[in-house]
Structure formats: C-alpha cells, structure tokens
C-alpha positions as a Markdown table, in Angstrom:
| # | Residue | x | y | z |
|---|---|---|---|---|
| 1 | Lys | -40.3 | 33.4 | 9.7 |
| 2 | Gln | -37.1 | 35.2 | 9.1 |
| 3 | Trp | -34.9 | 36.4 | 11.9 |
| 4 | Tyr | -31.9 | 38.5 | 12.3 |
| 5 | Gln | -30.0 | 36.7 | 14.9 |
| 6 | Arg | -26.8 | 37.4 | 17.0 |
| 7 | Arg | -25.1 | 35.9 | 19.9 |
| 8 | Val | -25.2 | 38.0 | 23.0 |
| 9 | Ala | -23.7 | 37.7 | 26.4 |
| 10 | Ile | -26.6 | 38.5 | 28.9 |
| 11 | Thr | -25.0 | 40.5 | 31.6 |
| 12 | Ala | -28.4 | 41.6 | 33.6 |
| 13 | Gly | -31.6 | 40.0 | 33.4 |
| 14 | Arg | -33.3 | 36.5 | 34.5 |
| 15 | Phe | -31.5 | 33.8 | 32.5 |
| 16 | Arg | -29.3 | 31.2 | 34.1 |
| 17 | Glu | -27.4 | 31.1 | 30.7 |
| 18 | Thr | -25.3 | 33.9 | 30.1 |
| 19 | Glu | -24.4 | 33.2 | 26.3 |
| 20 | Leu | -27.7 | 33.4 | 24.5 |
| 21 | Trp | -29.0 | 34.4 | 21.0 |
| 22 | Leu | -31.1 | 37.4 | 20.5 |
| 23 | Ala | -33.5 | 36.9 | 17.3 |
| 24 | Val | -35.0 | 39.9 | 15.9 |
| 25 | Gly | -38.0 | 39.4 | 13.8 |
| 26 | Arg | -40.5 | 41.3 | 11.6 |
| 27 | Asn | -43.3 | 41.0 | 14.7 |
| 28 | Asp | -41.2 | 40.3 | 17.4 |
| 29 | Ile | -37.8 | 39.2 | 19.3 |
| 30 | Ala | -36.8 | 36.1 | 21.0 |
| 31 | Ile | -34.3 | 34.8 | 23.4 |
| 32 | Tyr | -33.0 | 31.4 | 22.5 |
| 33 | Pro | -30.4 | 29.1 | 24.7 |
| 34 | Arg | -27.2 | 28.4 | 22.6 |
| 35 | Gln | -27.8 | 25.7 | 19.9 |
| 36 | Lys | -31.6 | 25.3 | 20.8 |
| 37 | Ser | -34.7 | 25.5 | 18.4 |
| 38 | Leu | -37.0 | 26.6 | 21.0 |
| 39 | Pro | -37.1 | 30.2 | 22.5 |
| 40 | Leu | -37.0 | 30.8 | 26.3 |
| 41 | Glu | -39.1 | 33.9 | 25.7 |
| 42 | Val | -40.8 | 35.8 | 22.6 |
| 43 | His | -41.8 | 39.3 | 23.0 |
| 44 | Thr | -44.0 | 41.3 | 20.4 |
| 45 | Tyr | -42.9 | 45.0 | 19.8 |
| 46 | Asp | -46.1 | 46.1 | 21.5 |
| 47 | Ser | -44.6 | 44.8 | 25.1 |
| 48 | Ile | -41.2 | 46.5 | 24.8 |
| 49 | Ile | -41.2 | 49.9 | 26.7 |
| 50 | Ser | -37.6 | 50.7 | 25.5 |
| 51 | Phe | -34.6 | 49.7 | 23.8 |
| 52 | Gly | -31.2 | 51.4 | 23.1 |
| 53 | Ala | -27.6 | 51.5 | 24.1 |
| 54 | Pro | -26.7 | 52.9 | 27.5 |
| 55 | Gln | -23.0 | 52.0 | 26.8 |
| 56 | Val | -20.7 | 51.1 | 23.8 |
| 57 | Asn | -21.2 | 47.4 | 23.2 |
| 58 | Val | -24.4 | 47.3 | 25.7 |
| 59 | Phe | -27.8 | 46.9 | 24.5 |
| 60 | Lys | -30.7 | 47.0 | 26.8 |
| 61 | Ile | -34.2 | 45.8 | 26.3 |
| 62 | Thr | -37.1 | 46.9 | 29.0 |
| 63 | Ile | -40.0 | 44.4 | 28.4 |
| 64 | Glu | -43.4 | 45.2 | 30.1 |
| 65 | Gly | -43.8 | 43.0 | 33.4 |
| 66 | His | -40.0 | 41.7 | 33.2 |
| 67 | Ala | -36.8 | 42.9 | 34.4 |
| 68 | Pro | -34.5 | 44.6 | 31.7 |
| 69 | Leu | -32.2 | 42.6 | 29.8 |
| 70 | Glu | -28.9 | 44.1 | 29.3 |
| 71 | Met | -26.6 | 42.4 | 26.7 |
| 72 | Asn | -23.0 | 42.7 | 25.7 |
| 73 | Thr | -22.8 | 42.9 | 21.7 |
| 74 | Pro | -20.7 | 45.0 | 19.5 |
| 75 | Glu | -23.5 | 44.9 | 16.9 |
| 76 | Phe | -26.0 | 47.0 | 19.5 |
| 77 | Leu | -26.1 | 49.7 | 16.5 |
| 78 | Asp | -27.8 | 47.4 | 14.0 |
| 79 | Ile | -29.8 | 45.6 | 16.6 |
| 80 | Ala | -31.6 | 48.9 | 17.3 |
| 81 | Arg | -31.8 | 50.1 | 13.9 |
| 82 | Leu | -33.3 | 46.7 | 12.9 |
| 83 | Met | -35.9 | 47.2 | 15.6 |
| 84 | Lys | -36.5 | 50.5 | 15.1 |
| 85 | Thr | -37.4 | 50.1 | 11.4 |
| 86 | Tyr | -39.7 | 46.9 | 12.1 |
| 87 | Ile | -41.5 | 49.2 | 14.6 |
| 88 | Gly | -42.0 | 52.0 | 12.1 |
| 89 | Ile | -43.4 | 49.5 | 9.6 |
| 90 | Met | -45.9 | 48.4 | 12.1 |
| 91 | Val | -46.6 | 51.8 | 13.2 |
| 92 | Lys | -47.5 | 52.6 | 9.6 |
| 93 | Met | -49.5 | 49.3 | 9.1 |
| 94 | Lys | -51.6 | 50.2 | 12.0 |
| 95 | Lys | -52.3 | 53.8 | 10.9 |
| 96 | Arg | -53.5 | 52.6 | 7.4 |
| 97 | Lys | -55.6 | 49.9 | 8.9 |
| 98 | Lys | -57.4 | 52.7 | 11.1 |
| 99 | Tyr | -57.8 | 55.0 | 8.1 |
| 100 | Arg | -59.2 | 51.9 | 6.0 |
| 101 | Leu | -61.6 | 51.5 | 8.9 |
| 102 | Arg | -62.6 | 55.3 | 8.9 |
| 103 | Leu | -63.4 | 55.0 | 5.2 |
| 104 | Cys | -65.7 | 51.9 | 5.5 |
| 105 | Val | -67.7 | 52.9 | 8.4 |
| 106 | Asp | -71.0 | 54.7 | 7.3 |
| 107 | Thr | -71.4 | 57.7 | 9.6 |
| 108 | Thr | -74.5 | 58.9 | 7.5 |
| 109 | Ala | -76.7 | 56.5 | 9.4 |
C-alpha cells in the first residue's frame, strides 16, 4: 500500500498525542503516532463527511461518528488536492461498475 504521509500537529480532536502522522492512501486515510507502524485510526473515504482548510495552515476532516480533526500543517492544500483526486477516482470507478452491471443484467426476461 502506498501512502502520502505528512507530520501534522493535531489541535482539536480525540488524541492525547499532539504530533501525529496523517497518511493519505488510495482507499483511505490513517492517523499514526510518531515513529509507530500501527495506526490509531483508519477511515475510508466513504466515512469522511467533509474536509478542507477553514484557515491558512489548518486542515480539518470530519468523519462520520467522530469528533472533527483539526491539524496544523503548511501542506494543507497538497493534502486536500490528493484526497479530492482519490475520491474522484473512486466515484468514477463506482459509476463504471454500475454501468457494467446494467449492461450485464438481462431485462428482457
């Protein structure tokens, strides 16, 4: 699995640690403690309600069933663009699957 990882300072959220790693993958995001290989949390893009930059150098992710995460990072635009790209790819793939299923279903019976 390939990840885009960036160190972020969590300013609002549910973690005791304030310095964590945000990993952005093709199918999900993960929050890692510093210098650890097991994530604290992993969330698929389907569970993300919203994400964006409410202020310069602040990135916010709202995840279904969880308190929002706010992170201080100068790379907030890169993170947002990458997540948007991955979500766009997932949406296109889902549309193609639905279209293929429609073509395979025999509606004449």
